[in-house]
C-alpha positions as CSV (number, residue, x, y, z in Angstrom):
1,M,24.7,-21.2,-1.5
2,Q,25.9,-20.0,-4.9
3,Q,28.2,-17.2,-5.2
4,Q,26.0,-15.3,-7.4
5,T,23.2,-15.7,-4.9
6,H,25.6,-14.5,-2.1
7,K,26.9,-11.4,-4.1
8,T,22.9,-10.4,-4.7
9,L,22.1,-11.0,-1.1
10,Y,24.9,-9.1,-0.2
11,S,24.6,-6.1,-2.2
12,S,20.8,-6.0,-1.3
13,H,22.2,-6.2,2.4
14,A,24.0,-3.3,1.8
15,W,22.3,-0.8,-0.3
16,I,19.0,-1.0,1.8
17,G,21.3,-0.4,4.9
18,I,23.1,2.7,3.2
19,I,19.7,4.1,1.8
20,S,17.7,4.0,5.2
21,G,20.4,3.7,7.3
22,I,20.3,7.3,8.9
23,L,16.4,7.2,8.9
24,L,16.4,3.6,11.0
25,F,19.3,5.1,13.3
26,I,16.8,8.0,14.5
27,V,13.7,5.6,14.5
28,T,16.1,3.3,16.7
29,F,17.9,5.7,19.4
30,S,14.4,7.5,19.6
31,G,12.6,4.4,20.8
32,I,15.0,4.0,23.7
33,P,13.7,6.9,25.7
34,A,10.3,6.3,24.1
35,L,10.1,2.8,25.7
36,F,10.6,4.4,29.2
37,D,8.4,7.3,28.6
38,H,6.6,6.8,32.1
39,E,9.3,6.1,33.9
40,I,11.4,9.2,32.7
41,E,8.0,11.2,33.0
42,F,7.7,10.1,36.6
43,W,11.6,10.6,37.4
44,Q,11.7,14.4,35.8
45,Y,8.8,15.7,38.1
46,P,9.6,15.9,41.8
47,A,5.7,16.2,42.3
48,Y,4.7,12.9,41.2
49,S,7.2,10.8,43.6
50,E,5.9,13.2,46.5
51,L,2.3,12.4,46.4
52,D,0.6,9.8,48.7
53,E,0.7,6.1,48.3
54,K,-2.6,5.2,45.8
55,K,-5.5,3.8,47.4
56,P,-7.7,1.2,45.9
57,F,-9.3,2.8,42.5
58,D,-12.5,4.0,43.1
59,L,-14.4,4.9,39.7
60,E,-17.3,6.5,41.2
61,Q,-15.1,9.2,43.0
62,S,-13.0,9.5,39.9
63,L,-16.0,10.9,38.2
64,Q,-17.0,12.9,40.9
65,A,-13.7,14.4,41.2
66,A,-13.9,15.3,37.5
67,K,-17.5,16.7,37.9
68,E,-16.2,19.2,40.6
69,I,-13.3,20.4,38.3
70,D,-15.6,21.2,35.6
71,F,-14.1,18.0,33.5
72,G,-17.9,17.9,32.0
73,Y,-17.3,16.0,28.9
74,D,-19.7,13.0,27.4
75,N,-17.1,11.1,26.1
76,F,-13.3,11.0,27.6
77,F,-10.8,8.4,28.9
78,I,-9.5,7.7,32.4
79,Q,-6.1,6.3,33.0
80,P,-6.2,4.7,36.7
81,A,-2.8,4.9,38.6
82,G,-0.4,2.0,37.7
83,D,2.6,0.6,39.2
84,I,4.6,3.8,38.3
85,N,2.5,6.5,39.0
86,K,0.9,7.7,41.7
87,H,-2.0,9.9,39.9
88,I,-5.0,9.4,37.7
89,I,-5.4,10.7,34.4
90,L,-8.3,12.2,32.6
91,A,-8.3,12.9,29.0
92,H,-10.9,14.2,26.4
93,F,-9.6,14.2,22.7
94,I,-10.5,17.0,20.0
95,K,-10.0,16.5,16.9
96,N,-7.5,19.4,15.4
97,E,-6.8,20.8,19.0
98,E,-5.1,20.4,22.0
99,P,-6.5,17.7,24.2
100,D,-8.1,18.2,27.7
101,I,-5.9,16.7,30.3
102,R,-6.3,16.6,34.1
103,Y,-4.4,14.8,37.0
104,L,-5.9,13.4,40.1
105,S,-4.1,12.1,43.1
106,A,-4.8,8.7,43.9
107,N,-5.0,9.0,47.3
108,N,-7.4,11.9,47.7
109,Y,-8.4,12.3,44.2
110,Q,-7.5,16.2,44.2
111,Q,-6.4,18.0,41.1
112,F,-2.7,18.7,41.0
113,P,-0.7,20.2,38.0
114,P,0.9,18.1,35.7
115,S,4.6,18.2,35.0
116,P,5.7,21.3,32.7
117,S,8.1,19.0,31.0
118,E,7.1,17.5,27.6
119,V,10.5,15.5,27.0
120,S,9.5,12.1,27.0
121,H,6.4,13.0,24.9
122,L,8.9,14.5,22.5
123,F,11.0,11.4,22.2
124,S,8.1,9.3,21.8
125,H,6.3,11.3,19.0
126,L,10.1,11.4,16.9
127,H,10.0,7.7,17.3
128,T,6.1,7.3,16.1
129,D,5.9,9.6,13.8
130,L,8.9,11.6,13.0
131,H,7.0,14.8,14.2
132,L,5.7,15.0,10.7
133,P,2.0,15.4,9.8
134,N,-0.5,12.2,10.4
135,P,-0.1,9.9,9.0
136,W,2.6,10.2,6.7
137,G,5.2,10.0,9.4
138,R,4.0,7.2,10.6
139,Y,3.7,5.5,7.2
140,L,7.5,6.6,7.0
141,V,8.6,5.1,9.7
142,G,6.6,2.0,8.9
143,L,8.8,1.8,5.7
144,S,11.9,2.1,7.5
145,G,11.2,-1.0,9.9
146,M,10.4,-2.6,6.6
147,A,13.7,-1.9,5.2
148,M,15.4,-3.2,8.7
149,L,13.5,-6.7,8.2
150,L,14.6,-6.9,4.9
151,A,18.3,-6.4,5.7
152,I,18.1,-8.5,8.6
153,I,16.6,-11.2,6.7
154,A,19.3,-10.8,3.9
155,G,22.4,-10.3,6.7
156,I,20.9,-14.0,8.1
157,F,21.6,-15.6,4.8
158,I,24.9,-14.1,4.1
159,H,26.7,-14.9,7.2
160,V,26.7,-18.7,7.1
161,K,29.8,-18.8,9.7
162,W,27.6,-17.1,12.2
163,R,29.3,-19.6,14.9
164,K,32.6,-18.1,14.3
165,E,31.4,-14.5,14.1
166,F,29.8,-15.0,17.7
167,V,33.1,-14.6,19.1
168,M,35.2,-12.9,16.5
169,L,37.1,-9.3,17.4
170,R,40.4,-8.3,16.0
171,P,40.6,-5.1,17.4
172,K,44.7,-4.4,16.6
173,R,44.2,-5.3,12.9
174,S,42.9,-2.7,10.5
175,W,40.0,0.0,11.2
176,R,38.2,-1.8,8.3
177,L,38.3,-5.3,10.2
178,L,37.4,-3.8,13.5
179,L,33.9,-2.4,11.7
180,T,33.3,-5.7,9.9
181,D,33.6,-7.6,13.3
182,Q,31.8,-5.1,15.3
183,H,29.0,-5.2,12.9
184,K,28.8,-9.0,12.8
185,L,28.9,-9.1,16.6
186,L,26.3,-6.3,17.1
187,G,24.1,-7.8,14.4
188,L,24.3,-11.3,15.7
189,W,24.0,-10.8,19.7
190,S,20.9,-8.4,18.9
191,L,19.3,-10.6,16.3
192,P,16.4,-11.8,18.3
193,F,15.4,-8.4,19.7
194,T,16.4,-6.3,16.3
195,L,14.3,-8.8,14.4
196,I,11.1,-8.2,16.7
197,L,11.3,-4.7,16.9
198,A,11.7,-4.5,12.9
199,F,8.6,-6.8,12.3
200,T,6.4,-5.2,14.8
201,G,7.6,-1.8,13.9
202,T,7.0,-2.6,10.6
203,I,2.9,-3.6,11.4
204,L,2.4,-0.6,13.9
205,G,3.7,2.0,11.2
206,L,1.8,0.9,8.0
207,L,-1.4,-0.3,10.2
208,G,-3.4,2.5,8.5
209,L,-2.9,0.7,5.0
210,I,-2.7,-2.8,6.5
211,S,-6.4,-2.6,8.5
212,P,-8.4,-2.4,5.3
213,I,-6.8,-5.2,3.7
214,L,-7.2,-7.3,7.2
215,A,-10.6,-6.1,6.9
216,L,-11.2,-7.2,3.2
217,A,-9.8,-10.6,4.0
218,A,-11.8,-11.3,7.5
219,F,-14.8,-9.0,6.9
220,N,-15.2,-8.9,3.2
221,G,-14.3,-5.3,3.1
222,D,-16.1,-3.8,6.2
223,V,-13.8,-1.6,7.8
224,E,-16.8,-0.8,10.6
225,K,-17.3,-4.2,11.4
226,A,-13.7,-5.2,11.7
227,T,-13.2,-2.2,14.0
228,I,-16.3,-3.4,16.4
229,A,-14.9,-6.6,16.2
230,V,-11.5,-5.4,17.6
231,L,-12.3,-2.3,19.7
232,G,-15.7,-2.8,20.6
233,P,-19.1,-0.9,19.9
234,R,-19.2,2.9,19.9
235,A,-22.0,4.7,21.9
236,E,-25.5,5.2,20.0
237,V,-26.9,8.9,20.9
238,T,-30.5,8.6,21.8
239,G,-31.2,11.7,23.5
240,E,-32.9,10.0,26.1
241,Y,-30.9,10.3,29.7
242,T,-31.4,7.8,32.1
243,P,-29.8,7.4,35.7
244,V,-26.1,5.7,35.8
245,Y,-25.8,2.3,36.7
246,P,-23.6,2.0,39.8
247,L,-20.2,2.3,38.1
248,N,-18.3,0.4,41.0
249,E,-20.1,-2.5,40.6
250,L,-19.1,-2.8,36.9
251,W,-15.3,-2.1,38.4
252,G,-15.7,-5.0,40.9
253,R,-17.4,-7.3,38.3
254,L,-14.0,-7.3,36.2
255,E,-12.4,-9.9,38.2
256,I,-15.1,-12.1,36.7
257,D,-15.3,-11.0,33.2
258,L,-11.3,-9.6,32.7
259,P,-9.7,-12.1,35.1
260,D,-5.6,-11.4,35.5
261,T,-6.1,-8.1,33.5
262,S,-4.4,-5.1,34.2
263,V,-7.0,-2.4,33.5
264,E,-5.0,0.7,31.9
265,F,-7.8,2.6,30.1
266,I,-11.4,3.5,30.7
267,Q,-13.6,5.0,27.8
268,V,-16.5,6.8,28.7
269,S,-19.1,7.5,26.3
270,G,-22.6,9.2,26.9
271,L,-22.1,10.2,29.9
272,K,-23.5,14.0,31.2
273,L,-23.5,16.6,33.6
274,I,-26.9,18.4,34.3
275,T,-27.8,21.2,36.5
276,T,-30.8,20.8,38.3
277,D,-32.6,23.4,40.7
278,S,-33.5,22.2,44.1
279,T,-35.0,23.8,47.2
280,E,-32.9,23.8,49.9
281,N,-34.8,24.8,53.8
282,T,-32.2,26.8,56.0
283,E,-34.0,26.0,59.7
284,E,-31.5,28.8,61.4
285,K,-32.7,31.1,58.8
286,N,-36.2,30.2,58.7
287,T,-35.9,31.1,54.7
288,E,-35.6,28.9,51.6
289,K,-33.5,29.1,48.5
290,N,-32.8,27.6,45.1
291,V,-29.4,25.6,45.0
292,K,-28.1,24.9,41.8
293,N,-26.5,20.7,41.7
294,K,-24.9,18.7,39.2
295,K,-26.2,15.5,38.7
296,M,-24.9,12.5,36.7
297,V,-26.7,10.9,33.9
298,T,-26.1,8.9,30.7
299,D,-27.9,8.5,27.3
300,A,-29.5,5.3,27.0
301,G,-27.0,4.2,24.4
302,G,-23.9,5.4,26.8
303,I,-21.2,2.8,27.0
304,I,-18.3,2.2,29.2
305,K,-15.4,-0.1,28.1
306,F,-12.6,-0.9,30.3
307,S,-9.3,-2.3,28.4
308,G,-6.0,-3.6,29.6
309,Y,-3.6,-6.1,29.3
310,H,-3.5,-10.0,30.3
311,N,-0.7,-10.7,32.9
312,N,0.0,-14.3,32.1
313,K,-0.2,-14.2,28.1
314,L,1.7,-12.5,25.2
315,S,-1.6,-11.7,22.9
316,N,-2.5,-10.0,25.7
317,L,-5.2,-7.2,24.7
318,E,-8.3,-7.6,26.5
319,S,-11.3,-5.3,26.7
320,V,-15.1,-5.3,28.1
321,T,-18.0,-2.7,27.2
322,Y,-21.1,-2.3,29.1
323,N,-24.3,-0.1,29.2
324,L,-23.9,2.6,31.0
325,S,-27.8,2.7,32.1
326,T,-28.3,-1.1,32.7
327,G,-25.1,-2.4,33.2
328,E,-25.5,-4.9,30.5
329,R,-22.4,-6.6,29.1
330,I,-22.6,-5.8,25.2
331,H,-19.1,-6.7,24.2
332,Q,-16.1,-8.8,25.1
333,G,-13.1,-8.4,23.3
334,S,-10.1,-11.1,23.6
335,F,-7.5,-12.9,21.5
336,I,-7.1,-16.1,24.0
337,G,-8.0,-18.9,22.2
338,K,-8.2,-17.4,18.9
339,G,-6.7,-18.6,15.8
340,P,-2.7,-17.9,15.2
341,F,-2.9,-15.0,13.2
342,Q,-5.4,-13.1,15.3
343,R,-2.7,-14.2,18.0
344,I,0.1,-12.8,16.3
345,F,-1.3,-9.6,15.1
346,A,-2.4,-9.1,18.9
347,A,1.0,-9.8,20.1
348,V,2.5,-6.9,17.8
349,T,1.8,-4.3,20.2
350,P,2.8,-5.9,23.4
351,L,6.2,-7.2,21.4
352,H,7.1,-3.7,20.1
353,Y,6.7,-1.6,23.7
354,V,7.3,-4.4,26.3
355,L,3.7,-4.7,27.9
356,F,4.9,-7.9,29.1
357,G,7.5,-9.3,31.7
358,N,9.3,-6.7,33.9
359,A,11.7,-4.0,33.8
360,W,14.7,-6.1,32.8
361,L,12.9,-7.2,29.8
362,K,12.9,-3.3,28.8
363,V,16.4,-3.1,29.5
364,C,17.4,-6.2,27.2
365,Y,15.1,-4.5,24.7
366,A,17.1,-0.9,25.2
367,L,20.7,-2.5,25.1
368,A,19.5,-4.4,21.6
369,A,18.2,-1.1,20.3
370,L,21.5,0.3,21.3
371,A,23.5,-2.5,19.3
372,G,21.0,-1.8,16.6
373,C,22.4,2.0,16.6
374,G,25.7,0.6,16.5
375,L,24.9,-1.9,13.7
376,I,23.9,1.0,11.2
377,L,26.5,3.1,12.1
378,T,29.4,0.5,11.5
379,G,27.4,-0.5,8.2
380,N,27.5,2.9,7.1
381,M,31.2,3.3,7.9
382,L,31.9,0.0,6.0
383,W,30.3,0.8,2.9
384,L,32.1,4.0,2.7
385,H,35.4,2.4,3.5
386,R,35.3,-0.4,0.9
387,R,34.7,2.5,-1.5
388,G,37.7,4.2,-0.5
389,H,35.6,7.1,1.1
390,G,36.8,8.8,4.3
391,M,35.2,11.0,6.7
392,A,35.5,13.7,4.2
393,H,32.6,12.4,2.5
394,W,29.0,14.0,2.6
395,L,27.8,10.5,3.5
396,S,30.2,10.3,6.5
397,K,29.4,13.8,7.4
398,L,25.5,13.6,7.1
399,T,25.8,10.1,9.2
400,L,27.9,11.7,12.0
401,G,25.7,14.8,12.1
402,A,22.4,13.5,12.1
403,C,23.2,10.1,13.9
404,G,25.7,11.5,16.5
405,G,23.9,14.9,16.7
406,L,20.8,13.3,17.8
407,V,22.7,11.5,20.7
408,V,24.4,14.7,21.8
409,S,21.1,16.4,21.6
410,T,19.0,14.2,23.6
411,S,21.6,14.2,26.7
412,L,21.7,17.8,26.6
413,T,18.1,18.4,26.3
414,L,17.4,16.0,29.3
415,A,20.0,18.1,31.2
416,L,18.6,21.6,30.1
417,S,14.9,20.2,31.1
418,Q,16.0,19.5,34.6
419,G,17.5,22.8,34.8
420,L,14.3,24.5,34.1
421,Y,12.5,23.3,37.1
422,G,11.5,26.2,39.2
423,F,12.6,28.8,37.1
424,A,10.2,28.4,33.9
425,S,6.8,28.4,33.9
426,A,5.0,25.3,32.5
427,E,4.5,26.9,28.9
428,E,7.9,28.2,28.9
429,H,9.3,24.9,30.0
430,H,7.9,23.1,26.9
431,H,8.7,25.5,24.4
432,I,12.4,26.0,25.6
433,E,12.5,22.1,25.8
434,E,11.7,22.1,22.1
435,W,13.7,24.8,21.0
436,G,16.7,23.4,22.8
437,F,16.1,20.1,21.1
438,W,16.1,20.9,17.6
439,G,18.9,23.6,18.2
440,F,21.1,21.1,19.6
441,W,20.5,18.8,16.7
442,L,21.0,21.3,14.1
443,F,23.9,23.0,15.5
444,T,25.8,19.1,15.8
445,L,24.5,18.4,12.4
446,T,26.1,21.3,10.5
447,L,29.2,20.7,12.8
448,P,30.9,17.9,10.4
449,F,30.5,20.1,7.2
450,I,32.4,22.8,9.0
451,F,35.5,21.1,10.5
452,K,37.5,18.8,8.5
453,D,38.5,16.0,11.1
454,G,35.4,14.2,11.2
455,F,37.0,11.5,13.4
456,S,38.2,13.9,16.1
457,L,34.9,15.5,16.0
458,S,33.0,11.8,16.8
459,H,35.3,11.8,19.9
460,Y,34.1,15.3,21.1
461,Y,30.4,14.1,20.2
462,L,31.0,11.0,22.5
463,R,32.6,13.1,25.5
464,L,29.8,15.9,25.0
465,T,27.2,13.2,25.2
466,A,28.8,11.7,28.0
467,A,29.0,15.5,30.0
468,G,25.0,15.8,29.2
469,F,23.9,12.6,31.1
470,I,26.4,13.8,34.1
471,S,25.1,17.3,33.9
472,T,21.5,15.5,33.9
473,L,22.2,14.2,37.5
474,L,24.1,17.2,38.7
475,I,21.4,19.5,37.9
476,D,18.6,17.0,39.3
477,G,20.7,16.6,42.8
478,L,21.3,20.5,42.8
479,V,17.6,21.7,41.7
480,N,15.7,19.1,43.5
481,S,18.4,17.9,46.1
482,R,18.0,14.0,44.6
483,W,21.3,12.7,44.6
484,I,21.3,8.9,43.3
485,W,22.9,7.4,46.2
486,A,20.0,8.8,48.3
487,S,16.9,8.0,45.9
488,E,14.8,5.1,45.9
489,G,12.6,3.5,43.5
490,W,11.9,4.5,39.9
491,V,13.9,7.7,40.9
492,F,16.6,5.8,41.3
493,N,16.2,3.5,38.4
494,V,16.4,6.3,35.6
495,Q,19.0,7.8,37.4
496,A,21.0,4.7,37.4
497,G,20.3,4.3,33.5
498,I,21.2,7.6,33.1
499,L,24.9,7.0,34.7
500,F,25.1,3.7,32.8
501,S,24.5,5.8,29.7
502,A,27.2,8.3,30.3
503,L,29.8,5.6,31.3
504,L,29.0,3.9,28.2
505,F,29.7,6.7,26.1
506,I,33.0,7.7,28.0
507,Y,34.1,3.7,27.6
508,L,33.4,4.1,23.9
509,D,35.3,7.5,23.6
510,I,38.3,5.6,25.4
511,K,38.1,2.6,23.1
512,M,37.7,3.9,19.7
513,P,40.8,4.9,17.9
514,K,41.9,8.1,17.6
515,Q,42.4,8.3,14.0
516,A,41.7,5.8,11.2
517,N,45.1,6.9,9.2
518,I,45.4,3.7,7.5
519,R,48.4,3.6,4.6
520,K,47.7,2.5,0.9
521,A,50.0,-0.7,1.1
522,A,48.6,-1.7,4.3
523,E,45.0,-1.2,2.9
524,A,45.8,-3.0,-0.2
525,S,46.8,-6.0,2.1
526,T,43.8,-5.5,4.2
527,D,41.4,-5.3,1.3
528,S,43.1,-8.2,-0.1
529,D,42.5,-10.2,3.2
530,T,38.8,-9.3,3.5
531,S,37.8,-10.0,-0.1
532,E,39.5,-13.6,0.4
533,L,37.4,-13.7,4.0
534,D,34.6,-12.9,2.0
535,H,34.9,-15.3,-0.7
536,A,35.7,-17.9,1.5
537,Q,32.3,-17.2,3.1
538,A,30.2,-17.0,-0.2
539,S,31.8,-20.7,-0.9
């Protein structure tokens, strides 16, 4: 590679990273708890794990239960119980309003109160939208993913001696060389996963902008036609109501229409509950009385759509839509056997959120995301160090406050949330979590601008993060009597993950140098050594 080209790529790699680094860290780190949002939600609320074992899903009984709890919408979603949760979720979404969400036991179809905690959704929303208004937050996340993708591509071309750098670590040399080696090691070992996450995150974040382009290319600009082709038709309201087709028959028919597919969502559109008067004879009292009954009917254009993920395919988004009154199949959505472009597009969501494989694959993604966070931090520190800036520089302070503060805030918020069970109402629980999270983050964001010794402060952040995770386990044991050595299933898995996180930050605190004081003579010598190394790589 020519030296000028190498310098251009190197400069692009550095400037893209430094401009988008802090935002990239926030998006990447918040993606770790977002990746395990269902598992965290299940672990947090003891009532979920105390539910009786689920029975085979009964669609008609679910709708009957919805009727009994006055969930009388004609357009709503059902999420059957999955491998983790033993409850059914009913959801009706209202534009610009809070959705109406109900929870049913998958054993007896009785309603029960949901978890008062919203901490898993707090992290998920931070990852997908940065808690900014829709769609601007998601677009910003997409642009950060694009920046990460460009930085990765530039990094691939500038590291030509990657075989040597795969195992190069010189911890006893200068602080700068240690940062350099760690930056390369983290980037190379996590490259397959970070490349996937950056590519898929860019598409998901910018999907609102990409969709019209795709519709223009494939459907001559007809976005409505493109939407129907992918998601299926919408219900056409006729005002004529008819009896509902036996829905359990449709559920059984999925074994043929959607083989090897795990159904995750059921959308019901056009269903209506009407009240009728009937006369009931009571022989004992020899009287007659009018009884109000609720009868389930459907608009003649009502539909029910089943969608989920194919168990053996990567492009695994599958759906089938039936007419609610006749049971006729009116749409089948599948990317199996389609062209390569459509299969790649369909694989974006499963690849980003690990909707395939098993829990160990999610762990690999989480470790790669952690490595990506380390990659961003070491990149920022390298950029500052090569320009003679220390921890007193405003970018160093902002990096430590925003990135380190987010990590501290996450662990402390988990501990706070577990401590609120049994002591706060559902509404108070949610609000205290939010205030705690943003309060912790704001406090840790301002500390580097107050204290001069930012290097020592970073050690305190590592210790405080580990203390937060350990406190989470202790509070869970004291409040909910769930100690890690007596837990099992997903509760144990999540607790083990929290314990691993605490030990990881303790290890980082021990291994990271206590200070980065470098004498000018040694620094000049190191700069000369590193410049020679960079020149050798360029040539």
